Backbone as XML, in Angstrom:
<?xml version="1.0"?>
<chain id="A" units="angstrom">
  <residue number="1" name="UNK">
    <atom name="N" x="1.172" y="-1.067" z="-0.052"/>
    <atom name="CA" x="0.006" y="-0.214" z="-0.065"/>
    <atom name="C" x="1.031" y="1.020" z="0.100"/>
  </residue>
  <residue number="2" name="UNK">
    <atom name="N" x="0.589" y="2.036" z="-1.058"/>
    <atom name="CA" x="1.357" y="3.256" z="-1.072"/>
    <atom name="C" x="1.308" y="4.332" z="0.159"/>
  </residue>
  <residue number="3" name="UNK">
    <atom name="N" x="2.050" y="4.971" z="0.631"/>
    <atom name="CA" x="2.015" y="6.082" z="1.229"/>
    <atom name="C" x="0.731" y="7.232" z="1.400"/>
  </residue>
  <residue number="4" name="UNK">
    <atom name="N" x="0.434" y="7.725" z="-0.353"/>
    <atom name="CA" x="-0.493" y="8.143" z="-0.307"/>
    <atom name="C" x="-1.869" y="7.743" z="-0.226"/>
  </residue>
  <residue number="5" name="UNK">
    <atom name="N" x="-2.075" y="6.363" z="-0.160"/>
    <atom name="CA" x="-3.334" y="5.382" z="0.017"/>
    <atom name="C" x="-3.347" y="5.565" z="1.302"/>
  </residue>
  <residue number="6" name="UNK">
    <atom name="N" x="-2.376" y="5.330" z="2.080"/>
    <atom name="CA" x="-2.641" y="5.116" z="3.604"/>
    <atom name="C" x="-2.652" y="6.497" z="4.117"/>
  </residue>
  <residue number="7" name="UNK">
    <atom name="N" x="-2.491" y="7.557" z="3.426"/>
    <atom name="CA" x="-2.764" y="9.173" z="4.034"/>
    <atom name="C" x="-3.942" y="9.174" z="3.851"/>
  </residue>
  <residue number="8" name="UNK">
    <atom name="N" x="-4.283" y="8.948" z="2.622"/>
    <atom name="CA" x="-5.915" y="9.077" z="2.522"/>
    <atom name="C" x="-7.049" y="8.406" z="3.193"/>
  </residue>
  <residue number="9" name="UNK">
    <atom name="N" x="-6.211" y="7.260" z="3.675"/>
    <atom name="CA" x="-7.241" y="6.250" z="4.649"/>
    <atom name="C" x="-7.168" y="7.114" z="5.620"/>
  </residue>
  <residue number="10" name="UNK">
    <atom name="N" x="-6.296" y="7.388" z="5.985"/>
    <atom name="CA" x="-5.754" y="8.084" z="7.621"/>
    <atom name="C" x="-6.775" y="9.428" z="7.423"/>
  </residue>
  <residue number="11" name="UNK">
    <atom name="N" x="-6.777" y="10.491" z="6.764"/>
    <atom name="CA" x="-7.399" y="11.711" z="6.338"/>
    <atom name="C" x="-9.266" y="11.389" z="6.787"/>
  </residue>
  <residue number="12" name="UNK">
    <atom name="N" x="-9.361" y="9.926" z="5.915"/>
    <atom name="CA" x="-11.181" y="9.902" z="6.078"/>
    <atom name="C" x="-11.183" y="9.231" z="7.354"/>
  </residue>
  <residue number="13" name="UNK">
    <atom name="N" x="-10.465" y="8.971" z="8.058"/>
    <atom name="CA" x="-11.002" y="8.012" z="9.376"/>
    <atom name="C" x="-11.684" y="8.873" z="10.368"/>
  </residue>
  <residue number="14" name="UNK">
    <atom name="N" x="-12.506" y="8.150" z="10.868"/>
    <atom name="CA" x="-13.373" y="8.932" z="12.220"/>
    <atom name="C" x="-12.154" y="9.367" z="13.099"/>
  </residue>
  <residue number="15" name="UNK">
    <atom name="N" x="-12.606" y="10.246" z="13.634"/>
    <atom name="CA" x="-12.067" y="10.780" z="15.115"/>
    <atom name="C" x="-11.966" y="9.742" z="15.895"/>
  </residue>
  <residue number="16" name="UNK">
    <atom name="N" x="-10.722" y="9.789" z="16.987"/>
    <atom name="CA" x="-11.278" y="8.477" z="17.612"/>
    <atom name="C" x="-11.516" y="9.268" z="19.125"/>
  </residue>
  <residue number="17" name="UNK">
    <atom name="N" x="-12.450" y="8.826" z="20.094"/>
    <atom name="CA" x="-12.917" y="9.802" z="21.118"/>
    <atom name="C" x="-11.774" y="9.663" z="21.999"/>
  </residue>
  <residue number="18" name="UNK">
    <atom name="N" x="-11.447" y="10.506" z="23.065"/>
    <atom name="CA" x="-10.766" y="10.466" z="24.176"/>
    <atom name="C" x="-11.374" y="9.285" z="25.415"/>
  </residue>
  <residue number="19" name="UNK">
    <atom name="N" x="-11.039" y="9.034" z="26.466"/>
    <atom name="CA" x="-11.683" y="8.489" z="27.198"/>
    <atom name="C" x="-12.105" y="8.978" z="27.988"/>
  </residue>
  <residue number="20" name="UNK">
    <atom name="N" x="-12.195" y="10.610" z="27.947"/>
    <atom name="CA" x="-13.167" y="11.070" z="28.940"/>
    <atom name="C" x="-14.456" y="11.290" z="27.798"/>
  </residue>
  <residue number="21" name="UNK">
    <atom name="N" x="-14.653" y="10.973" z="26.443"/>
    <atom name="CA" x="-14.904" y="11.294" z="25.754"/>
    <atom name="C" x="-15.986" y="10.212" z="25.721"/>
  </residue>
  <residue number="22" name="UNK">
    <atom name="N" x="-15.690" y="9.098" z="25.646"/>
    <atom name="CA" x="-16.141" y="7.718" z="25.879"/>
    <atom name="C" x="-17.160" y="7.802" z="27.018"/>
  </residue>
  <residue number="23" name="UNK">
    <atom name="N" x="-16.055" y="7.773" z="28.059"/>
    <atom name="CA" x="-17.166" y="8.132" z="29.433"/>
    <atom name="C" x="-18.462" y="8.589" z="29.175"/>
  </residue>
  <residue number="24" name="UNK">
    <atom name="N" x="-18.697" y="9.725" z="28.697"/>
    <atom name="CA" x="-19.480" y="10.600" z="28.236"/>
    <atom name="C" x="-20.608" y="9.844" z="27.383"/>
  </residue>
  <residue number="25" name="UNK">
    <atom name="N" x="-20.334" y="9.450" z="26.706"/>
    <atom name="CA" x="-21.264" y="8.549" z="25.753"/>
    <atom name="C" x="-21.749" y="7.429" z="26.601"/>
  </residue>
  <residue number="26" name="UNK">
    <atom name="N" x="-21.004" y="7.035" z="27.431"/>
    <atom name="CA" x="-21.700" y="5.607" z="28.261"/>
    <atom name="C" x="-22.973" y="6.236" z="28.882"/>
  </residue>
  <residue number="27" name="UNK">
    <atom name="N" x="-22.495" y="7.904" z="29.488"/>
    <atom name="CA" x="-23.334" y="8.210" z="30.719"/>
    <atom name="C" x="-24.677" y="8.532" z="29.972"/>
  </residue>
  <residue number="28" name="UNK">
    <atom name="N" x="-23.966" y="9.360" z="28.391"/>
    <atom name="CA" x="-25.601" y="9.384" z="27.561"/>
    <atom name="C" x="-26.364" y="8.004" z="27.238"/>
  </residue>
  <residue number="29" name="UNK">
    <atom name="N" x="-25.736" y="7.277" z="26.905"/>
    <atom name="CA" x="-26.157" y="5.974" z="26.381"/>
    <atom name="C" x="-27.160" y="5.390" z="27.716"/>
  </residue>
  <residue number="30" name="UNK">
    <atom name="N" x="-26.412" y="5.586" z="29.024"/>
    <atom name="CA" x="-27.183" y="4.852" z="30.243"/>
    <atom name="C" x="-28.116" y="5.385" z="30.918"/>
  </residue>
  <residue number="31" name="UNK">
    <atom name="N" x="-28.611" y="6.879" z="30.493"/>
    <atom name="CA" x="-29.688" y="8.062" z="30.746"/>
    <atom name="C" x="-30.629" y="8.006" z="29.888"/>
  </residue>
  <residue number="32" name="UNK">
    <atom name="N" x="-30.251" y="8.233" z="28.551"/>
    <atom name="CA" x="-30.778" y="8.764" z="28.087"/>
    <atom name="C" x="-30.855" y="10.041" z="27.611"/>
  </residue>
  <residue number="33" name="UNK">
    <atom name="N" x="-29.782" y="10.675" z="28.418"/>
    <atom name="CA" x="-29.411" y="12.222" z="27.932"/>
    <atom name="C" x="-29.373" y="12.797" z="26.756"/>
  </residue>
  <residue number="34" name="UNK">
    <atom name="N" x="-29.837" y="13.877" z="25.892"/>
    <atom name="CA" x="-29.434" y="14.214" z="24.522"/>
    <atom name="C" x="-30.740" y="13.474" z="23.972"/>
  </residue>
  <residue number="35" name="UNK">
    <atom name="N" x="-31.568" y="13.723" z="24.708"/>
    <atom name="CA" x="-33.236" y="13.111" z="23.754"/>
    <atom name="C" x="-32.818" y="11.984" z="23.238"/>
  </residue>
  <residue number="36" name="UNK">
    <atom name="N" x="-31.876" y="10.962" z="23.927"/>
    <atom name="CA" x="-31.767" y="9.437" z="23.208"/>
    <atom name="C" x="-32.497" y="8.779" z="24.321"/>
  </residue>
  <residue number="37" name="UNK">
    <atom name="N" x="-32.351" y="7.172" z="23.613"/>
    <atom name="CA" x="-33.389" y="6.271" z="24.332"/>
    <atom name="C" x="-32.313" y="5.443" z="25.274"/>
  </residue>
  <residue number="38" name="UNK">
    <atom name="N" x="-32.573" y="5.050" z="26.368"/>
    <atom name="CA" x="-31.566" y="4.216" z="27.616"/>
    <atom name="C" x="-31.154" y="2.741" z="26.485"/>
  </residue>
  <residue number="39" name="UNK">
    <atom name="N" x="-29.612" y="2.776" z="26.423"/>
    <atom name="CA" x="-29.232" y="1.754" z="25.934"/>
    <atom name="C" x="-28.048" y="1.071" z="26.412"/>
  </residue>
  <residue number="40" name="UNK">
    <atom name="N" x="-28.337" y="0.184" z="27.115"/>
    <atom name="CA" x="-27.105" y="-0.196" z="28.308"/>
    <atom name="C" x="-26.354" y="-1.191" z="27.753"/>
  </residue>
  <residue number="41" name="UNK">
    <atom name="N" x="-26.493" y="-1.804" z="26.363"/>
    <atom name="CA" x="-25.739" y="-2.365" z="25.792"/>
    <atom name="C" x="-24.740" y="-1.463" z="25.201"/>
  </residue>
  <residue number="42" name="UNK">
    <atom name="N" x="-24.729" y="-0.303" z="24.352"/>
    <atom name="CA" x="-24.079" y="1.058" z="24.201"/>
    <atom name="C" x="-23.276" y="1.277" z="25.439"/>
  </residue>
  <residue number="43" name="UNK">
    <atom name="N" x="-24.057" y="1.571" z="26.480"/>
    <atom name="CA" x="-23.213" y="2.405" z="27.618"/>
    <atom name="C" x="-22.188" y="1.446" z="28.058"/>
  </residue>
  <residue number="44" name="UNK">
    <atom name="N" x="-22.665" y="0.233" z="28.242"/>
    <atom name="CA" x="-21.456" y="-0.643" z="29.004"/>
    <atom name="C" x="-20.585" y="-0.867" z="27.890"/>
  </residue>
  <residue number="45" name="UNK">
    <atom name="N" x="-20.617" y="-0.445" z="26.781"/>
    <atom name="CA" x="-19.490" y="-0.659" z="25.335"/>
    <atom name="C" x="-18.648" y="0.221" z="26.052"/>
  </residue>
  <residue number="46" name="UNK">
    <atom name="N" x="-19.236" y="1.736" z="26.092"/>
    <atom name="CA" x="-18.320" y="3.099" z="25.804"/>
    <atom name="C" x="-17.784" y="3.058" z="27.567"/>
  </residue>
  <residue number="47" name="UNK">
    <atom name="N" x="-18.294" y="2.381" z="28.433"/>
    <atom name="CA" x="-17.581" y="2.613" z="29.761"/>
    <atom name="C" x="-16.520" y="1.597" z="29.370"/>
  </residue>
  <residue number="48" name="UNK">
    <atom name="N" x="-16.478" y="0.368" z="29.148"/>
    <atom name="CA" x="-15.540" y="-0.567" z="29.196"/>
    <atom name="C" x="-14.447" y="0.063" z="28.044"/>
  </residue>
  <residue number="49" name="UNK">
    <atom name="N" x="-14.394" y="0.482" z="26.861"/>
    <atom name="CA" x="-13.634" y="1.051" z="26.346"/>
    <atom name="C" x="-12.683" y="2.368" z="26.806"/>
  </residue>
  <residue number="50" name="UNK">
    <atom name="N" x="-13.767" y="2.947" z="28.025"/>
    <atom name="CA" x="-13.200" y="4.514" z="28.629"/>
    <atom name="C" x="-12.227" y="3.516" z="29.838"/>
  </residue>
  <residue number="51" name="UNK">
    <atom name="N" x="-12.636" y="2.973" z="30.621"/>
    <atom name="CA" x="-12.010" y="2.337" z="31.667"/>
    <atom name="C" x="-10.698" y="1.520" z="30.974"/>
  </residue>
  <residue number="52" name="UNK">
    <atom name="N" x="-10.586" y="0.856" z="29.513"/>
    <atom name="CA" x="-9.477" y="0.094" z="28.716"/>
    <atom name="C" x="-8.204" y="1.207" z="29.094"/>
  </residue>
  <residue number="53" name="UNK">
    <atom name="N" x="-8.936" y="2.634" z="29.010"/>
    <atom name="CA" x="-7.694" y="3.957" z="28.485"/>
    <atom name="C" x="-7.413" y="4.288" z="30.218"/>
  </residue>
  <residue number="54" name="UNK">
    <atom name="N" x="-8.020" y="3.764" z="31.450"/>
    <atom name="CA" x="-7.834" y="4.128" z="32.731"/>
    <atom name="C" x="-8.679" y="4.927" z="34.006"/>
  </residue>
  <residue number="55" name="UNK">
    <atom name="N" x="-9.714" y="5.085" z="32.767"/>
    <atom name="CA" x="-10.694" y="5.910" z="33.186"/>
    <atom name="C" x="-11.952" y="5.371" z="34.381"/>
  </residue>
  <residue number="56" name="UNK">
    <atom name="N" x="-11.321" y="5.509" z="35.381"/>
    <atom name="CA" x="-11.924" y="5.346" z="37.015"/>
    <atom name="C" x="-13.141" y="4.910" z="37.324"/>
  </residue>
  <residue number="57" name="UNK">
    <atom name="N" x="-13.728" y="6.435" z="36.602"/>
    <atom name="CA" x="-15.204" y="6.875" z="37.149"/>
    <atom name="C" x="-16.125" y="5.456" z="35.978"/>
  </residue>
  <residue number="58" name="UNK">
    <atom name="N" x="-15.362" y="5.347" z="34.718"/>
    <atom name="CA" x="-15.998" y="4.477" z="33.785"/>
    <atom name="C" x="-16.032" y="3.027" z="34.242"/>
  </residue>
  <residue number="59" name="UNK">
    <atom name="N" x="-15.050" y="2.592" z="34.801"/>
    <atom name="CA" x="-14.864" y="1.516" z="35.686"/>
    <atom name="C" x="-16.054" y="1.268" z="36.423"/>
  </residue>
  <residue number="60" name="UNK">
    <atom name="N" x="-16.109" y="2.065" z="37.731"/>
    <atom name="CA" x="-17.078" y="2.309" z="38.428"/>
    <atom name="C" x="-19.012" y="1.812" z="37.697"/>
  </residue>
  <residue number="61" name="UNK">
    <atom name="N" x="-18.961" y="2.740" z="37.054"/>
    <atom name="CA" x="-20.347" y="3.206" z="35.954"/>
    <atom name="C" x="-20.247" y="1.332" z="35.418"/>
  </residue>
  <residue number="62" name="UNK">
    <atom name="N" x="-19.382" y="1.149" z="34.749"/>
    <atom name="CA" x="-19.436" y="-0.433" z="34.430"/>
    <atom name="C" x="-20.133" y="-1.804" z="35.080"/>
  </residue>
  <residue number="63" name="UNK">
    <atom name="N" x="-19.346" y="-1.349" z="36.164"/>
    <atom name="CA" x="-19.432" y="-2.566" z="37.161"/>
    <atom name="C" x="-20.858" y="-2.447" z="37.762"/>
  </residue>
  <residue number="64" name="UNK">
    <atom name="N" x="-21.045" y="-0.870" z="37.851"/>
    <atom name="CA" x="-23.042" y="-0.846" z="38.452"/>
    <atom name="C" x="-24.044" y="-1.385" z="37.342"/>
  </residue>
  <residue number="65" name="UNK">
    <atom name="N" x="-23.662" y="-0.776" z="35.819"/>
    <atom name="CA" x="-24.011" y="-1.311" z="35.059"/>
    <atom name="C" x="-24.405" y="-2.970" z="34.773"/>
  </residue>
  <residue number="66" name="UNK">
    <atom name="N" x="-23.616" y="-3.822" z="35.144"/>
    <atom name="CA" x="-23.784" y="-5.004" z="34.502"/>
    <atom name="C" x="-24.564" y="-5.945" z="35.840"/>
  </residue>
  <residue number="67" name="UNK">
    <atom name="N" x="-24.892" y="-5.264" z="37.327"/>
    <atom name="CA" x="-25.961" y="-5.504" z="38.049"/>
    <atom name="C" x="-27.209" y="-5.513" z="37.345"/>
  </residue>
  <residue number="68" name="UNK">
    <atom name="N" x="-27.691" y="-4.540" z="36.365"/>
    <atom name="CA" x="-28.499" y="-4.527" z="35.960"/>
    <atom name="C" x="-28.843" y="-4.989" z="34.800"/>
  </residue>
  <residue number="69" name="UNK">
    <atom name="N" x="-27.659" y="-5.445" z="34.072"/>
    <atom name="CA" x="-28.124" y="-6.215" z="32.785"/>
    <atom name="C" x="-28.148" y="-7.738" z="32.624"/>
  </residue>
  <residue number="70" name="UNK">
    <atom name="N" x="-28.836" y="-8.542" z="31.693"/>
    <atom name="CA" x="-28.902" y="-9.686" z="31.929"/>
    <atom name="C" x="-27.363" y="-10.189" z="31.068"/>
  </residue>
  <residue number="71" name="UNK">
    <atom name="N" x="-26.735" y="-11.471" z="31.062"/>
    <atom name="CA" x="-25.687" y="-12.021" z="30.938"/>
    <atom name="C" x="-25.789" y="-11.948" z="29.041"/>
  </residue>
  <residue number="72" name="UNK">
    <atom name="N" x="-26.729" y="-12.060" z="28.444"/>
    <atom name="CA" x="-26.765" y="-11.996" z="26.954"/>
    <atom name="C" x="-26.720" y="-10.542" z="26.642"/>
  </residue>
  <residue number="73" name="UNK">
    <atom name="N" x="-27.021" y="-9.022" z="27.439"/>
    <atom name="CA" x="-26.738" y="-7.914" z="27.371"/>
    <atom name="C" x="-25.377" y="-7.982" z="27.088"/>
  </residue>
  <residue number="74" name="UNK">
    <atom name="N" x="-24.580" y="-8.387" z="28.859"/>
    <atom name="CA" x="-23.282" y="-8.296" z="28.701"/>
    <atom name="C" x="-22.202" y="-8.560" z="27.688"/>
  </residue>
  <residue number="75" name="UNK">
    <atom name="N" x="-22.526" y="-9.474" z="27.273"/>
    <atom name="CA" x="-22.351" y="-10.527" z="26.385"/>
    <atom name="C" x="-21.802" y="-9.565" z="25.008"/>
  </residue>
  <residue number="76" name="UNK">
    <atom name="N" x="-23.157" y="-9.306" z="24.739"/>
    <atom name="CA" x="-23.288" y="-8.043" z="23.388"/>
    <atom name="C" x="-23.005" y="-7.211" z="23.136"/>
  </residue>
  <residue number="77" name="UNK">
    <atom name="N" x="-22.618" y="-6.174" z="24.701"/>
    <atom name="CA" x="-21.724" y="-5.145" z="24.983"/>
    <atom name="C" x="-20.031" y="-5.057" z="24.717"/>
  </residue>
  <residue number="78" name="UNK">
    <atom name="N" x="-19.840" y="-6.945" z="25.251"/>
    <atom name="CA" x="-18.343" y="-6.902" z="25.197"/>
    <atom name="C" x="-18.037" y="-7.318" z="23.512"/>
  </residue>
  <residue number="79" name="UNK">
    <atom name="N" x="-18.993" y="-7.779" z="23.208"/>
    <atom name="CA" x="-18.612" y="-7.946" z="21.482"/>
    <atom name="C" x="-18.376" y="-6.731" z="20.521"/>
  </residue>
  <residue number="80" name="UNK">
    <atom name="N" x="-19.260" y="-6.044" z="20.529"/>
    <atom name="CA" x="-19.780" y="-4.387" z="20.230"/>
    <atom name="C" x="-17.961" y="-3.934" z="20.855"/>
  </residue>
  <residue number="81" name="UNK">
    <atom name="N" x="-17.432" y="-4.037" z="21.920"/>
    <atom name="CA" x="-16.382" y="-3.359" z="22.311"/>
    <atom name="C" x="-15.304" y="-3.875" z="21.327"/>
  </residue>
  <residue number="82" name="UNK">
    <atom name="N" x="-15.189" y="-5.483" z="21.772"/>
    <atom name="CA" x="-14.130" y="-6.053" z="20.669"/>
    <atom name="C" x="-14.087" y="-5.476" z="19.318"/>
  </residue>
  <residue number="83" name="UNK">
    <atom name="N" x="-15.339" y="-5.659" z="18.968"/>
    <atom name="CA" x="-15.689" y="-4.722" z="17.351"/>
    <atom name="C" x="-14.868" y="-3.522" z="17.003"/>
  </residue>
  <residue number="84" name="UNK">
    <atom name="N" x="-15.025" y="-3.004" z="18.074"/>
    <atom name="CA" x="-15.014" y="-1.388" z="18.081"/>
    <atom name="C" x="-13.458" y="-1.589" z="17.922"/>
  </residue>
  <residue number="85" name="UNK">
    <atom name="N" x="-12.728" y="-2.169" z="18.954"/>
    <atom name="CA" x="-11.423" y="-2.590" z="19.113"/>
    <atom name="C" x="-10.606" y="-2.667" z="17.972"/>
  </residue>
  <residue number="86" name="UNK">
    <atom name="N" x="-10.972" y="-3.813" z="17.251"/>
    <atom name="CA" x="-10.832" y="-3.940" z="16.255"/>
    <atom name="C" x="-10.390" y="-3.036" z="15.289"/>
  </residue>
  <residue number="87" name="UNK">
    <atom name="N" x="-11.624" y="-2.242" z="14.992"/>
    <atom name="CA" x="-11.247" y="-1.171" z="13.976"/>
    <atom name="C" x="-10.348" y="0.043" z="14.478"/>
  </residue>
  <residue number="88" name="UNK">
    <atom name="N" x="-10.475" y="0.044" z="15.320"/>
    <atom name="CA" x="-9.469" y="1.735" z="16.201"/>
    <atom name="C" x="-8.519" y="1.165" z="16.403"/>
  </residue>
  <residue number="89" name="UNK">
    <atom name="N" x="-8.221" y="0.343" z="17.079"/>
    <atom name="CA" x="-6.795" y="-0.403" z="17.933"/>
    <atom name="C" x="-5.815" y="0.371" z="17.379"/>
  </residue>
  <residue number="90" name="UNK">
    <atom name="N" x="-4.797" y="0.513" z="15.977"/>
    <atom name="CA" x="-4.002" y="1.196" z="15.927"/>
    <atom name="C" x="-3.998" y="2.436" z="16.628"/>
  </residue>
  <residue number="91" name="UNK">
    <atom name="N" x="-5.145" y="2.909" z="15.729"/>
    <atom name="CA" x="-5.327" y="4.827" z="16.234"/>
    <atom name="C" x="-5.546" y="5.088" z="17.748"/>
  </residue>
  <residue number="92" name="UNK">
    <atom name="N" x="-6.290" y="4.195" z="18.546"/>
    <atom name="CA" x="-6.473" y="4.440" z="20.152"/>
    <atom name="C" x="-5.035" y="3.927" z="20.918"/>
  </residue>
  <residue number="93" name="UNK">
    <atom name="N" x="-4.134" y="2.886" z="20.625"/>
    <atom name="CA" x="-3.017" y="2.979" z="20.741"/>
    <atom name="C" x="-1.914" y="4.236" z="20.786"/>
  </residue>
  <residue number="94" name="UNK">
    <atom name="N" x="-2.126" y="5.045" z="19.114"/>
    <atom name="CA" x="-1.571" y="6.088" z="19.352"/>
    <atom name="C" x="-1.943" y="7.307" z="19.704"/>
  </residue>
  <residue number="95" name="UNK">
    <atom name="N" x="-3.173" y="7.195" z="20.040"/>
    <atom name="CA" x="-3.892" y="8.714" z="20.910"/>
    <atom name="C" x="-3.108" y="8.396" z="22.270"/>
  </residue>
  <residue number="96" name="UNK">
    <atom name="N" x="-3.392" y="7.302" z="22.688"/>
    <atom name="CA" x="-2.659" y="6.996" z="24.472"/>
    <atom name="C" x="-1.560" y="7.720" z="24.702"/>
  </residue>
</chain>
């Protein structure tokens, strides 16, 4: 792959949210803030991703959320987080 192709792909890539932004997305999903519906699976995913970057508040909220979720929901959230990481891991590692 040429450097020009790699640069084009890089410039078209979605911006990677910071741990604080991921935490905020988790809060929004878990509370329905910003006019959205409550989505515990999405909230767990974002808290999990923020926790992986060391956000302690996200660790706390993820733990609290698991008490309200069914095992299948937790599994879905973990799958979603893994898929997100597979897609974005190089950029997350570079940003950390």
